[in-house]
KOLFIVEX-524250 format. One record per residue: residue in one letter; x, y, z of N, C-alpha, C in turn. Coordinates in steps of 0.05 Angstrom, whole numbers, plus 5000, padded with zeros to 4 digits. Example, Ala and Ser with C-alpha at 12.3 -4.5 7.8 and 13.67 -1.06 7.14 Angstrom:
BEGIN
a526448865156524649105156526449345156s525749555142527349795143525850015157
***
This chain:
BEGIN
m092078183795094078323811094378603800t094578803817094779083809097279213821a098079423808100379583818099479873820g099179973844098380243848095480283838g093880083840091080103832090580083802v092680023786092480003757092879713750s090979593734091179313727093379283706v094279033702096378973683095379043655a092878973648091879043622091979343617e091279493637091379783634094179893632s096079763647098779853646100079803619l099079603604100079543577098879733556s096879883563095580053544096780333545t096780473523097580753523095180923529p095581183539093381343547091281383525n092181393500090281443478089381183463q089980963476089280703462086280673461p085280603437082380553434081380333452q078780363460077680163479077679883467q077279863440077179593428079879453430q082079623431084679493434085079383462q083979533482084179423509082479173511n080079183499078478943500079778703486a081378763466082778543451084478383470l085478503491087078353510085578133524q082878153524081277953537080177743518t080977753493079877573473081977363465e081077193446082976983437084977103418e087176953414089377053398088677133370s086776993358086177043330084977323326s083977453348082877713345084977933346f087477873351089578073352090478143324s090678403319091978493295094778573302w096578553281099278633287099578923295d097879093284097979373291097379413320e095479253331094779283359097079203377i098378983370100578893387102979083384k103479183360105679373356105179623372h102579703374101879953388102679933417l102479693428103179653456106179703461l107779703440110679723444111779993435q109980173426110880423415112280603434d111780563460113080743480115880643487s116880433474119580323479121480413457d123380593464125180693443127180483434v127280253448129180043440128379913414f125979973404125079853379125580043356q126880273362127280473341130080433328l130180463302132680433287134480673292s137080623293138980843298141380803280s141780983261144080963243146780993258r146781153279149181183295149980923308k148080783320148680523332149480313311a148180333288148780143266151680173257w152480423252155280473244157280383265s156580433290158280353313158680053312q156479903306156679613306158479523282v158179653259159779573236162679623242i163379863253166179933259167279743279m165679673300166579493321167279223309t165479123291165978863279168478853263i168879063247171279083230173779093248g173579243270175779263289176479003302l174478853310174978593322176178393302l175178403277176378223257179278293252t179878553251182678643247184378553270l183378583294184878493318185378193317g183378033308183777743306185877673286i185777813263187777753242190577823251f190778053265193378133276194377923296a192577823313193377613332194377363318a192977283296193777043281196577083269a197177333262199777383250202077373271q201377433297203377453317203577203335f201377053337201376833356203176603346p204376453365205776203357203675993348w204575783336202775593323200775473343y201675423368199975293387197775473398l197875733393195775913402193976003378l194675903354193075983331190075923334p189375683346186475623349184975843365v186275973384185076183399184376413380s186176493363185676713345183476633324w183476383316181476293296178676303309i178476223333175776233347174976523350f176876703357176176983359175277103333i176677043311175877133285173177013277g172776753283170176633277167876763290l168276833316166076973331165577243318s167677393311167377653299166077633271a166777423257165577373231162577313234t161877183256159077133261157677403265g159077593276157977863278157377983251l159077923231158478013204155777913194m155277653200152777533192150477683206g150777753232148677903246148078163233v150178303225149778563211148378523184a149378333169148278283142145378193143y144778023162142077923164140178153172a141078323190139478553198139078743174c141078773157140778933133138778813114s138878543112136978413094134078443102e133678493128130978543139130178833140n132079003131131679303132131179393160r132479273180132179373207134979423220f136579563204139279623214139779923214f139880043190140180343188137380473188n137280713199134780863198134580993171h132580923156132281023128131681323126r130981433149130481723149133081883150t135281753159137881883160139881763141m139281523130141181393112139581293088p140681323064139381223040139180913041v137080803028136680523028139080373016w140280492996142580352983144880313002v145180483022147380443042146880183057n144380133065143579893079144279643062d143579653036144079423019147079393014l148579613010151379593005152879473029v152279563053153579443077152879153079g150479073073149678793074151278623055v151578723030153078573010155978543018i157178763028160078753036160478563059c158578563078158878373101158578083093m156978033072156577763064158877653047l160177833033162277733014164477573027p165677653050167777483062166777213071l164177193077162976943086161976783062l162276893038161476753013158476693012y156876883022153976863020152977073001p150977002984149677202967147577362983f147977622986146277793003143377802992e143177822966140477852955138777602959t139977362960138577122966137377142994f138877233014137977263041135577453041k135977673027133877883027131277783015t131577632993129177522979127777312997l129377143009128176933026126777063050y127977273061126677403084123977523075n124077663053121577793044119377583038k120177363026118277143020117077043045t118776993065117876893091115977083104s116677343103114977543116112177553103q112177533076109577533062107877293070e109077053072107576813079106676823108q108276943125107476973153104977163154q105077373138102877563138100377423128e100677253107098377103096097276913117t098976783132098076603153096576763174m097576993182096177153202093577263192t093477343166091077453155088877243152n089577003143087676793138086876633163g088376673185087776523209089376273211p088976123234090575883238090075663219n087875673204087275453185088275513157s089975723155090975793129092575563117t092475533091093875323077096575413066a097275673071099775773061102075623073e103775503057106075353066108475423050e110775393063113275433048114175163038d115575163017116574923005119074823019e118874593032121174473045122774323024g124874443013126374312993128274103005f129673972987131473762996133573873015i134674113009136874223025135874283053m133374403055132374463081131774213097k130774013085130273753099132973643108t134973673092137673573100138673733124l138173993124138974163146137674083172v135074043171133573963195134473693205f134873503186135873243193138673263206m140373433195143073463205143073573233l141273763239141073883265140473673287k138973463279138073263298140073033300s142073033283143972803281146572873297p148172663301150772713314152672893298l151972943272153573123255152373403254w151073483276149773753276151773983271f154373933277156374143274156874213245l155674053226155874113198153474273188s151674343206149174473198149674733183s151574883192152075143180153075113151i154574893146155474843119153074783100i151174623111148774553095147274813090e147074983110145575233107146975413086w149675403085151175553065150575453037f150475193034149675083008146875183000r145075173019142375253014142175543004a143775713016143775993008144976032981n146975872974148375912949147075782925i145375582929144175452906141275522904y140475732917137675822915137275952888f135475822872135075912844132676092842e133076322831130776502825131676672802s129776742785130476882760130577192764k130477282789130577572793133277692784r133077922772135578052762137478122785s136378202807138078292830139678052841i138477812841139877582851142177502832v141677522806143777452787146077642790i145477902792147678102796149178052822n147677992843148977942869150777702867a149877492853151477242851153977302835v153777462814156077532797158177682814v157177872830158978022848160377832867l158977642879160077452898162277282884y161677172861163577002847166077162839a165677402830167977572822169677632847f168377692869169877742894171477502902a170277262901171577022909173976962892a173676992865175876942847178277132853a177577392856179677592861180977542889f179277492909180277462936182177232939f181376992929183076762932185676792916s185476912892187876952876189877132891l188877362901190577552915191777432941m190177272955191177152980193476952974l193076792953195076592945197676742936y197276962923199577112912201277232934f199877362954201277522974202077352999v200477163007201077013032201476723028g200976623004201376332998199176163009l199375903005197375713013196975703043w199275693058199075693087197775943098g198476173085197276423094194276423089l193376303066190476283061189076123082i190375893089189175723110189175863137k191475983144191876113170189976353174f189676523154188176773158185376753148y184676543133181876543122180476273126v181676053115180175793115179675703144a181775703161181375613188179375783204p179576053202177476223215174676173204l174476113178171876073166170675813176i172375603180171475353192170475403221a172075573236171175643263168575783262y168175963243165576103240163275903236h163675713219161475523214160875343238l162975273253162575123277160975283298i161675533300160175713319157275753309n157075803283154375833271152675583276s153875353272152375103276151575073305t153275153323152575143352150175323357f150175563347147875743350145275613339m145575493315143275373302142175133319k143974973330143174753347141774843372v142875043385141675153409138975273403n138675423381136175553375134075353366d134975133353132974923346131874793372a133674753392132674653417130874853431d131575113429129975323441127175323429a126975283402124375293389122575063399k123874823404122274593413121374633442k122974763458122374793487121175073493n120775233473119475493476121075663497r123575713491125275863510127276033494i128676193509130776353498133376293513t135476233499138076193512139776443509h140776543531142576773531145476673533f147076743513149876673514151476863531p153876793540155476973556155677253542s155877453558155977733547158177773527i160477653532162777683514162177553487i160677333487159877193462157977373447e155877473461153977643448155177903437f157178003452158578253443160178193418l161777983417163377923394161777853369t159377743373157777653351155577853343n155578083356153578293351150678173354y150378003373147777883379146677733354a148477613339147677473315145877233322n146177133346144576903354141576963352h140877213357138077303354137077263325s138877333306138177303278137777013270y139476833280139376553273136776433284r135776533306133276423317131076453296i130976673282128876723262129576573236k132076573229132976463203132276163201l132476023223131875733223128975673215k127275863218124475813212123675893184w125575973167124876063140123275853125n124175613124122975413107121375203122k120675253147119075053161116175083154k114774863150111974873141110274993162k108275143154106275253172103975053172n103474933196101674703197098974773210g098275033210095675103222095975203250g098275153263098575233290100775433293a101475583271103775743271103276033277i100776113283100176393287101576513311t101776353333103176453356106176503349q107376303336110176333329110576563310s108676603291108876823273108877093287l107077123306106977363322109477413337k110477203349112977223364115277293346e115277183321117377253303117177543295k114777643291114377923283115278103306l114778023330115778183353118778203352t120077973349123077973349124178103323n122678073301123578203276123678503278l122078613297121878893300124279013314v125878833327128078923344130678953329p131879193329134579213318136479053336n138378913323139978733340141878883359y142479143353144179293372142579383396n139979343396138279403419137079153432w138178923424136878673431136678633462n138778693476138678653505136578823518k136479073511134479253522131679173513a131479073489128878993478127778743493k129578563500128678323516127578413542s128878603555127778703580125078833577a124778983555122179113550119978913544l120678713528118678503522117878353547r119878293564119378153589117578323607e118178583607116578763624113678783614k113378793587110778813576109078553577f110478333570108978083566109877863584g111877893600112977673614111977633642k110277813653109477793681106477843683n105277713702102577753710100577723687l101177523670099477503645096777373651e096377273676093777153681091577363680k092377623684090377833683089677923655i091177833635090677913608088377753595g087577543608085377383597086177113588g088577023593089376753587089776713557t090376923542090676883513093276723508s093076543488095276353484097776493474f097476713459099876853450101576963473f100277113490101777223512102777013531s101176803535101976583553104476453541a104476403515106776273502109276453504l108876713500111176893503112176903531s110276893550111076893579112676643585t111776403574113176153579116076173568t116376303545118976343533120876473553f119876683566121576823585122076663610e119976513618120276353642122376133638n122576033613124375813607127175903599e127776153604130376263595132776093606v134676053589137175933597139376143595d140376233617142276453617145076353621l146676363599149376283600151276503607r150176733615151876963622152876943651n151876753666152676733694155176553697i156976583678159376423679161376553698d162676393714164876493731167376513714w167876743704170076773684172776733697f173076793723175676753736176376453736i174476293745174976003747175175883719t173375973701173475863673176075923660i176976173662179576243650181876083663y181676053690183775903704183875613695l181475483693181475203686182475153657i181475333639182375303611185275393608g185975613622188675713620190675513632s189875373653191775173665192374953645l190374863629190874663609192774763587v192175013577193875133557196675173568g196775273593199375333605201075073609s199674853615201074603619202374513593v200774523571201874443545204074623537y203674883541205775083534208375023550g208074973576210374923592211974673584v210474453578211774213569213374253543l212174423525213374463499215774663500t215774833519217775053519219875023541a219174893563221074873586223274663580a225674723587227874543583227474293602w228274063592227973823608229873833632n228773783656230373763680228973553698w230273333703228973113718228273203746k229873383758229273473785226573633786t226173793765223673943764221273763760y221573563743219373373739218873203764l220973133778220672983804219173163824l219973413825218573603843215573633835s215073633809212373653799210673413808f211873173806210472933814209972933845i211973023860211573033889209373233896g209373463883207273663888204573553880y204373403858201873283850200973083871y202772913881201872703898201072803926v202772983937202073073964199473243964a199073393942196573543940194173353938g194473133923192372933921191772813948i193772743963193372633990191972844008g192773094005191573304021188573324015i187773283990184873293983183473043992t184472813985182972563990183072474019a185372494032185572404060184772634079g185572884072185073104089182373234085y182073374063179473514057177173314059h177573084046175272894042174672744068r176572594078175972404099176072524127i178172684132178472794159176473024164f176173204144174573444148171673414139a171273334114168473324103166873104117h167972864120166372634131166972584161r169072704171169672654199169972354204s171172214185171371924188173571834207c175172034216177071984237177772254250s179072244273179872484286182972504284a183972754287186872794285187673014303n190173014313191073234330191473474312w191773714325191773964309194073984290p196573894296198673914276198073744251t196873504255196073334232193973474216r191973594229189873724214190973954198v192774114210193974344195195674234172f197174024176198873904156197173824131f195073674136193373584113191873824100m191174014116189774254106191574404087l194174434094196074574077196674414051l196874154054197273994030194974024010g192474014021190174044004189974323992t190874524006190774803997192374833971s194574693968196174713944194874603919a192574463923191174343900189474543885f189074783896187474983883184574883879q183274783900180574683897178774813919g179475043929177875173948178775123977s177575263995178175224023176974964034v177874884057176774644070173774684074v172874914082170074964087168374944062s169175084041167575084016167574814003w169874684003170074413991168374214007s168474224033166974034049163974094047a163174344046160374414043159174304018d160674333995159674223970159573913971h161573793983161773503983159573384001r159073504024156873404041154173424027r153873644012151373673997151173463975h153473403963153573193942152572923954h153472853977152572603989149672613998q148772834008146072864017144072843994y144772963972142872983949143972843924v145572633927146972513905144972443882d145872513857144372453833141772603830t141372823845139072993842139873273834d137873443828138573713820139973873841r139773793866141073933888143973833892d144773633878147473533878149273733863p151273853876152874053862154173953836y154973703836156273593812154773333804n152273363798150473143791151373023764i152172773765153072633741150872613720k148372623728146172593709145872843691n147273053698147273293681149273273659s150973073659152973013638155572963652f157272803638159972743647161573003651f161373183631162973433632162073603656f159473613660158473773683159573673709a159473413713160473303738163473333740h164873323718167773343718168773623725m167773813710168674093715166674303707g164574223693162574423684161174563707w160774433729159374553751160974783764l163574783759165274993770165275243754l164175233729164375463711162175663716w160275613734158075793738158475953764k157576203763157676373787155676253807r156476223832154776113852155876183879e154076203898154776233926154875963939v157175903951157375643965155975663992d153975503996152475504021154075344042t155075484062156675344083155175294108t152575294107150975244132151374964142n152074784124152474504133155374454142a156974664144159774634153160374814177k158374864193158775034217160674914236d160874644237162774514255165574584247l166074624221168774694211169374984217l167475154212167875444216168275504246a167375324263167775374292170775344300d172275214283175175174288176575424279p177975584297179175834289181375794267v182775574268184875524248183575484220i181475324219180075284193178775544184k177675694203176475954196178576144184f180976154195183076314184183876224156h183975964153184575844126182475924106h179875914114177675974096177876274087d178476444106178476734100180976814084n183076664085185576744072186376534051y184476384041185076164023186576253997p185676463982186976523957189976573960a190776723980193576783984195076523991l193976354008195276114016195575923992a193475903975193575723952195675813932l195876073927197876183909200676123919l201076163945203676123957204475823956l202675643964203375363966203275223939g201475313921201175183895203175263874y203975513874205675613852208275743862i208175913881210576063889212675883901i211875713921213875543934215075343915p213575193898214875013878216775163860m215975413851217775563834220375643848c220075713874222475793889224275553895i223075323900224675083905226375023880a225075023857226574963832228475183825g227675433830229375663823231875673841f231475673867233775693885235275433886g233875213882235174953885236974883861w236074923836237674853813237375043790g236375283796236375503776234175483755d232175303759230075273738227575423747w227675683745225275843753222975803733y223675793708221575763687220175493690g221675273692220475013696219174993723g220275123743218975123769216175223769f215675433752212975543750211175363733f212075303708210375173689210174873695i212274743703212274453707211474373736a213074473755212474413783209974553793g209274773780206874923789204474863772v204374963748201974943731201374653723l203274513711202874243702202074053726s203474083748202873913771200073953781k199174193784196574253795194374183775t194874223749192874163729192373863728f194473703727194173413727192773313752l193573423775192273343800189273413800q188573653790185773733791184073543774h184973473750183373303733183273023744c185272933757185172663770183072663792t182972873808180972883830178172943818f178073093796175473143783174272883773f175972693766174972433757173372283779i173872363804172272233826169272303823n168772553813165972633810164772543783s166472493764165472423737165872123731l168372043728168971763720168071563741a168471633767167771443788164771423792h163271593778160371573779159171463753s160971373735159971273709161371023699w163570943711165070713701165870533725g165070283722165670093743163269923750v163269803774161069633782159869733808s157269673811155869733836156169503855t158269503870158969263887157069233910f156269453923154769433948151969543946n151469723927148869863926148569983898d146169973888145670103862143570323864d143070423888141270653891142570913883h145070923878146471153869148371073846t149471273833151071223809153971163815a154871183840157771133846158470853839k160870823828161870553819164570493832d165170233833167770143842169470063818s171970163817173770083795176570103806y178069883804180769873813182470063795l181870063769183470233750183070523757v180570613762180070893769181470963795s181570783813182870843839185870903836l187070793815189970833812190671133807f188971283793189571563789187671753803t186171643823184571823840185271783869f187671683874188671653901186871463918g185971253906184371053920181471113921e180571343909177671413911176071263889g177371093874175870953853173970743865y174370663890172470483903170170653914h168870773895166970983902164170873910n163470643900160970523909161070463939f163270353947163670303976163470563992h164770763982164771023996161971143999h160471143977157771263979155871083995t156470833997154770654013155470674043f158070694048159070714076160870964079a159571194076161071444074162571504100y161771394123163071464148165671304151d166171104135168570934138170971094127y173271084142175671234134176971104110r176170864102177270724079175470764055n176770744031175270714006175570433996g178070343995178670073988178569904014v176469744017175969614043177969394049r178969264028180969054032183769174036w185469044051188169154057189769204032y189269034011190869043987189669243966h187369353971186169543953187869803953y188569903930190270143928188670383940d189570483962188170693976190270833995p191971003984194071124000192971284023g190671414020189571564043188971384066k187871154061187270954082189870864096w191970804080194470714092195770934109i195671184100196871404115195371454141i192771464139191171504164191671284184y191671034174192070814193194970824205t196970884188199670904199199871114220l198671344215198771564235197371494261s195371314258193871224282195671054301l197770934289199570764305201270924324i201671184318203171364336201371564349g198771534346196871704360196271974347w197272014322196672274309193872274297t192872044290189972014283188771814301f186171834306184871654325181871654319d180471484333177571444328176971384299l178471204287178071124259175470974257k173671074240171070944237171070734216r169970504222169770284203166870174204c165870094181163269974181163569684190d161369574201161369284209161569114184p163568934182163968774158161368624149i159668564168157268414161155468574142h155668844145153869014128154869024099y157569044096158369054068158368774055e158668564072158368304060155468254051k153568344068150768324060150168484035g151368724034150968884010151968753985k154268623987155468483964153568253955i152568103975150767873968148267973954i147068193965144668303953145168383924m147468523919148068613892148668373874m149968173884150567933868147967803860q145967793879143467673873141967833852k142068103854140768273834141968233807n144668213806145968163780145267893768l145067693786144167423777141367433766d139667573780136867593771136667733744e138267933740138268073714139367893693e141467733699142567553680140667323673k139167233693137167023688135067103668k134467363668132367463650133167433620l135667383615136667353588135967083576y135066893593134666623584131766533587d130966333572128366223573128365993594w126966033616126865833637124265673637g122765703615120265563613118065693629t115565603624113265703639113465623668p113265813687113365733716111165533722i111765333739109865123745107165233755e107265443772104865553783103065683761e104265743738102665863716101665663696l102565403699101665203680098665133685p097265063663094464983667094364703680t092164643692091764373705089764213689k090463963683088663783669088263533686t086163383678085563133693087262903682w087162683697088562443688087262323663e084662363661083262273637084262423613d084762683616085862843593088562733586f090162663606092762563600092662303584e090762123592090561873578089861913549k088362123543087662183515090062303500d091462493514093662633501095962453495k096562253512098862083508098661913483k096161883473095861733448096661883424e096762153426097362323403100162453405k101262473430103862603434105662423450s108262483449110162343465110462483492l109062373512108862513538110062333560v111262473580112162333605111362513628i111062383652110262523676112662523695i113362763705115462783726114462983746d114262883771113263053794110563173787n108763013776106063093770105863313749v107963343733107963543711108363383685v106763443665106863313640108763453621h110563303608112563413590112263283563d112463453542112263363515115063323504v115963073501118663013493118862953463t116863023448116762963419119263053405n119963303409122263423395124963373409f124863233432127263183447128262893443m126662733431127262443429130062403418h130662533396133262473383135562613397e135062783417137162923431137862783458h136162593466136562473492139262333493p140862393513143662273514143661973516g141461853528141461563530140361433505g139561593485138461483461135461473461e134261463437131361473434130061223446a131361003444130160743453129360753482i131160843499130660843528128461033534l128261263520126261463525123461363516k123461223493120961123483119760913502s121460773516120460563534118960683558y119260943563117961073586115661253577l115061273551112961453542110261373554g108761583562106061543573106061463602r108361463615108561363643109561583661d109261533687110461713708113261613712v115261773705118061703706119561853728t118061953748119362113769121661983783s121161733792123261593807125661523788a125161453763127361403744128961653739f127661883737128962133731130762223755h129762163780131262263803133262063815g133761843801135961673811135561373809d133161283806132760993804134160883780v134061033758135560953734138061123730y137661393732139861573730139061833743k140861943760140262193774140962423755h138862543743139362753723140363013735t141863163719143163403728141263643725n142363883733140764133730140364193700v142164113684141764163655139264023645a138963773654136563623646134063753657k134163853681131863983693131164243678n133264383669132764623653131464563626i132264333614131064253589128164183594l127564033615124863963622123064213625a124264423638122664663643121664793618q123064753596122264873570120264703555i119864453563117964283548115564193565r115364303589112964223606110564373595i108164233596105864353583103464383602y103164203622100964243641101464073666k099864133687100063983712097863783714l098263583732096263383739095663393769p093263343777092663333805093863083818p094363093844095462853857093662613852k094962373847093462143839091462043860q092262073885090561973905087962123907k088062393901085662553901083962473877q085162403855083662323832082162063837q083461883853082161633859079861673878
***
């Protein structure tokens, strides 16, 4: 593929690039020198160190930490975790700065003395209780071994020593206790033994700082102040650090790069980029590490304050049209890394903040609002009518068209559902119809197979355009179209303003009207209906069909407005009922049916009972078949070997055998268990006892037949054919 008549290989070359370097693009990876690859990137200023940007990053990190500490001092106790997470993220930025300093890729040494780089690195490490010189030494050691691997080729025997601590770290990352990985890594950094003078001095400085810092903190702010302003944020830092390590370990296995939300990368000074390299410090080089080494050297060249621009430059240089480069494994691997990117920056911050804020606001409201039974009753009424609006209105009347309704009824249910803050009728129905069409697949908007959290609310946190092409019938209705176009204002009015005004004008509780009748009511309702996508697809029984994950559960139906009979619904989606029996808790079904008695709803769709009865029977049989597999039913008769009557005459002299229905059974080990006693069974040995078994002497039960099935050994041909 060419662009303007210039091939990709040529476009990656500089005008003065030697011909052998261009030819290198067509050879195997082992022929690449680092200087050749670095030369390809020389025209990108994003790889140049800048002291101005470095100082800006340091000042920004200190400012964010100061802001977080100020917030911790001002916030009430229930908001302290927010400040701790903020400080933890900013402290992670300290690690990013310090690690860049340890690699000598932070300040420009032509404008700043080398000692400034080291001093800033030491100061950044001190609050995190890490020895800076250990990091610096480990990095230099790793770089030397990578260079040795590259110089000697892929068969190099240079390996790093995987000590006990590193093995523990790798094990921890793969275990359910992965969130402790950063603590293990902290131990590893602090107990790294080396006799270098600089490490000893650095350790002494760290211990002196720790002794002075903890003493001063205890003296000025006390034990609670130490926990509030330092210990808790430090724990948050390690949890965040562990998360980065876990993600980057997964990235290394899948050869990809994960991009965190822009706000996370900003607060952490792109520290995640540093952790990606750090995790590979002590991993053994097994002969296949040359590609990874080259990729590490590429990323090691990037100052972290230019990381976003550098990723774009790398992608432009190596991420496209690589088939023209000659199929070299290095560029192909780097291209795959970009192709497998996981971008977490496409988060819908409005919805995310709303969903998280509604939970925080609900707790805050309950803790701070004065108790008023009228307000809580109003909250419950708001919760319930909004739930009916979603399940009976949005879901059954509009999304599935499982019944028809006159226009006042349609408007009534539409307004009830609007107060639930779950989108317009059109967008909600479009997503739900797609859910049914592509259930449990990647095209399912809230696919339960992506995780319980994703199906519950995670799918809402991403920016996305709702495709309404499958809801043209709804958009054709001018009332629904008006609702779709003006949904935000209607939702705010019905969900928050009206409940607040009712409580305020009614009994003077404006505060509770907003937080209890508004925020708490809608938050509780939302998570109850979210359970239809998550819990109802993971808990219960498959009553009618197991081709999808939907389950039936009476308990789930109690707090999902009858939608807990979800297996029935997904199997017979056109039916206006979820709970098919009259006594099944399903308020939407009862309301729709009641309105049909006065003609406000009509054309109620029901499945033919014979179909759901057949479905139940099929699933019962499947369950029985699965349960039968748990037991030994003996060798099937058709799989038994066949012997002659002459063989039987010989065998009965050596074993205790009886014949039933032309099948030979060995009763040797059953003699003492026979309910009629050994004597009666011995009297029939070596004979055909079919008639005695089936009723001439005693009509044996199914239990006896099951015992026989386990001791049958072979078949005999019909006697008349033998004669």
